[in-house]
C-alpha positions in Angstrom: -9.8 -35.8 -34.0 -10.5 -35.3 -37.7 -10.0 -32.0 -39.6 -13.7 -31.1 -39.4 -13.9 -31.7 -35.7 -10.7 -29.7 -35.1 -12.1 -26.8 -37.1 -15.4 -27.0 -35.1 -13.5 -27.0 -31.8 -11.3 -24.1 -32.9 -14.5 -22.2 -33.9 -16.0 -22.8 -30.5 -12.9 -21.5 -28.8 -12.9 -18.4 -30.9 -16.5 -17.8 -30.0 -15.7 -18.1 -26.3 -12.9 -15.6 -26.7 -15.2 -13.2 -28.5 -17.9 -13.6 -25.8 -15.4 -12.7 -23.2 -14.3 -9.6 -25.2 -17.9 -8.6 -25.7 -18.7 -8.8 -22.0 -15.5 -7.1 -20.8 -16.4 -4.2 -18.5 -15.8 -0.6 -19.7 -12.8 0.9 -17.9 -13.1 4.5 -16.9 -10.4 6.8 -15.5 -11.5 9.4 -13.0 -9.5 12.0 -11.2 -10.1 13.0 -7.6 -8.9 16.5 -7.1 -9.2 19.4 -4.7 -7.1 21.5 -2.4 -4.6 20.4 0.2 -6.2 18.4 3.0 -9.8 18.2 1.6 -9.9 14.4 1.9 -8.9 13.0 -1.5 -6.7 10.2 -0.1 -9.5 9.4 2.3 -12.1 9.1 -0.4 -10.0 6.9 -2.6 -9.2 4.6 0.3 -12.8 4.4 1.5 -14.3 3.3 -1.8 -11.5 1.2 -3.4 -12.1 -2.5 -3.6 -8.4 -3.2 -3.7 -5.7 -2.0 -1.3 -5.2 1.6 -2.6 -1.8 2.8 -3.6 -0.7 5.9 -1.7 2.3 8.1 -2.0 2.0 9.7 1.4 5.0 11.4 3.1 5.2 13.1 6.5 5.2 16.9 6.5 8.5 18.3 7.5 10.0 21.7 8.4 10.7 22.2 4.7 7.0 22.6 4.1 6.6 25.5 6.6 5.7 28.6 4.7 5.2 26.6 1.5 2.1 24.5 2.2 -1.0 26.3 3.5 -1.8 24.4 6.8 -4.5 26.9 7.9 -7.3 24.9 9.6 -5.3 21.6 9.3 -3.6 21.5 12.6 -3.8 17.7 12.8 -2.5 17.1 9.2 0.8 15.2 9.4 1.1 13.6 6.0 0.6 14.7 2.4 0.3 13.1 -1.1 3.4 13.8 -3.1 2.5 11.9 -6.3 -0.9 10.2 -6.5 -3.4 7.9 -4.9 -4.8 5.0 -6.9 -7.8 2.8 -6.4 -10.4 0.8 -8.2 -14.1 0.2 -7.8 -16.5 -2.0 -9.8 -19.7 0.0 -10.4 -21.4 -2.9 -12.3 -20.6 -5.8 -14.5 -20.3 -3.4 -17.3 -18.3 -0.6 -15.7 -15.0 -0.5 -13.7 -13.7 2.9 -12.4 -10.0 3.6 -11.8 -9.4 6.4 -9.4 -6.4 8.7 -9.5 -6.1 11.1 -6.6 -4.1 14.2 -7.4 -1.7 16.0 -5.0 -3.2 19.1 -3.6 -0.2 21.4 -2.9 0.6 24.0 -5.5 4.2 22.8 -5.8 2.9 19.5 -7.2 0.3 20.9 -9.6 2.7 20.3 -12.6 1.7 16.6 -12.2 -1.9 17.3 -13.1 -1.2 17.6 -16.8 0.1 14.0 -16.9 -2.6 12.6 -14.6 -5.4 14.1 -16.7 -4.4 12.1 -19.8 -7.2 9.6 -20.6 -9.5 10.8 -17.8 -13.2 10.9 -18.7 -14.2 13.0 -15.7 -13.3 14.2 -12.2 -14.5 14.7 -8.7 -13.5 18.0 -7.0 -13.6 17.6 -3.3 -14.3 20.8 -1.3 -13.9 21.7 2.4 -16.4 24.5 3.1 -14.0 25.9 5.7 -11.4 26.4 3.0 -13.3 27.0 -0.3 -10.5 28.9 -2.0 -8.3 25.8 -1.8 -10.5 24.2 -4.5 -10.6 27.1 -7.0 -7.5 25.9 -8.9 -9.0 22.4 -9.5 -12.3 23.8 -10.7 -10.5 26.2 -13.1 -8.2 23.3 -14.3 -11.1 21.1 -15.4 -13.3 23.9 -16.8 -10.4 25.2 -18.9 -9.9 21.7 -20.4 -13.6 20.9 -20.9 -13.5 17.9 -18.6 -16.8 17.1 -16.9 -16.7 17.1 -13.1 -18.8 17.0 -10.0 -18.2 18.7 -6.7 -18.2 16.7 -3.6 -18.7 18.7 -0.4 -16.8 16.8 2.2 -18.8 17.4 5.4 -16.1 16.8 8.1 -17.6 15.3 11.2 -21.1 15.7 9.7 -20.8 19.5 9.9 -22.8 21.3 7.1 -22.4 25.0 7.8 -23.5 26.2 4.3 -26.3 25.4 2.0 -25.6 23.9 -1.5 -26.9 27.2 -3.0 -24.4 29.2 -1.0 -21.5 26.8 -2.0 -22.5 26.9 -5.7 -22.5 30.7 -5.6 -19.2 30.9 -3.7 -17.5 28.5 -6.2 -19.1 30.2 -9.2 -20.3 26.8 -10.5 -22.3 26.5 -13.7 -25.9 25.3 -13.0 -25.3 22.0 -14.8 -22.4 20.9 -12.5 -23.7 18.4 -9.9 -22.9 19.2 -6.3 -23.1 16.3 -3.8 -22.8 16.3 0.0 -20.7 13.5 1.4 -18.4 12.2 4.1 -15.3 11.0 2.4 -14.7 8.4 5.1 -18.0 6.7 4.3 -17.9 4.1 1.5 -21.5 4.6 0.5 -21.1 8.4 0.4 -18.0 8.1 -1.7 -19.7 5.7 -4.1 -22.6 8.1 -4.4 -20.3 10.9 -5.5 -18.8 8.6 -8.2 -22.2 7.5 -9.3 -23.2 11.2 -9.6 -20.2 11.7 -11.9 -21.1 8.6 -14.0 -24.6 9.9 -14.4 -23.3 13.4 -15.3 -21.0 11.8 -18.0 -23.9 9.8 -19.4 -26.1 12.8 -19.5 -23.5 14.8 -21.4 -23.1 12.0 -23.9 -26.8 11.8 -24.5 -27.0 15.6 -25.0 -24.1 15.5 -27.5 -25.8 12.8 -29.5 -29.0 14.8 -30.0 
């Protein structure tokens, strides 16, 4: 191969590398937060296209009097570090999910997990609304966009969205989505609601 042909081939290879770079999907980090036992691990597991990473441990006697198990009689495990999953929204967007631990004794980890996050999903159990106050306050205080997913356990919807919004003192612009965290389509809809919320915020900021 002569010098001109070699340069031509090298140029073609560089173009192909540039094309791959140009079409590489945007990676977005999203946190899945909420109180203890609201379904964060379930949501990450239901929607992740790869085997999710869990750091689940069995509850022991040491948690008695420390973790609030009210209304969670069947709860036998808990997340002690994080959950991790991935979902491809489109050819241009890949979402990496980081589920936060819900118990107060692990809240110190939130400051590390939030680094690089573009937004968050706060899962809520209407039977235990107060368990999600800390997550909402956390993201509001840091100016991180979030949506609220109402996890309707066993299809039970005992409050209207207006009642829930009032009880949580949510700003009118914060999206609120009813879902079943066990259902992949529902979990995906919650994430899409957050993506749309982030895009709307960027559009408003550019005006």
